[in-house]
N, C-alpha and C positions, 0 to 999 in steps of 0.2 A: 280300122278293126287291127292293123299294122301293131298299134300298140295295145294289142291288148293279150300280142302273143301267145296266137292261136285259142286262148279262151274261147270263142265266140263259138256257139251252138246253133244262132238262130239271125235271117233279119228281118223286120218285122212290117210291113207295110201296115198304114192305117192311116184314119181324115177322110177329107173328100178324093182329092189326089190318088193317095197310097191305095184307094179301093178301087177308085174305076178310071187308074187311066197305067193301061200295060203297057203305052209305047215310054210311060216315064220312069215305069220300075224295070223296063227292059234294057233304059239308057243307064240309068243306073248303075246297074247290074254289068253292066258293058264289061269287057278286059278283067273281073272279079275271080276267074279260072285259078288264078297263084293263089287266091289265100282257101281256095275249095268252095268258092261260089257261083252256083250255075242257075241259069232257068228252063224249068222247059216250057217252048215257044208256046205250047199247044194249051199248057196249061193255064200260063200266062195270059194268054188271048181268051182262056174263060171263065175266070175269074175278075167278075165284077160286083162289086158290093156284096161281096159275100164272103165266107169266111174258107180258106184253103189254102191248102200248102202246092207254092208254082215252082216247086225246085225239082230236081229228077231224084230219085227217093236214093242211088247214089252218092249223090251232093254231100259232101263233111259238114260244109256249110247250110245249114235249109234256109227257105225263104218263103213266108207265109204271107197273106192277106187275112189280115183281121178288122171287122169296123169298130167303131168306136159313133158313137151316139156323142157328138161336143155337146150339140146344146144338151144335153140333158146333165151334162155334168158340170156345164157353167150356169146351167137353172140351180141344177144342187146347193155347188158353192155358192151364187146367189143366198140361196135359201136360209142358208147356214148363218151370212155375215149379217140375215137381217137381222135371223132370229137374235144375236149375240147387242145388234143393237139394240134393239127394244127391250130385252130385259132390265 
């Protein structure tokens, strides 16, 4: 983030660990207040496998959890490759 020269607006946690591991999110964000990123511990603990903000409204850089469906993404990509191979 230091290389972004203040351009970062948000941090997104997704995928299995990002969606379901509040402790991991907390450890990743520890000591990031210097750049305007902070977590709301209650929000962070409450959001698991669902979409939601986990930073305080006053944070300069917001933090969100956004679920992803990796299996569906991989299946669609495989189907596209299969269609190309059989055409």
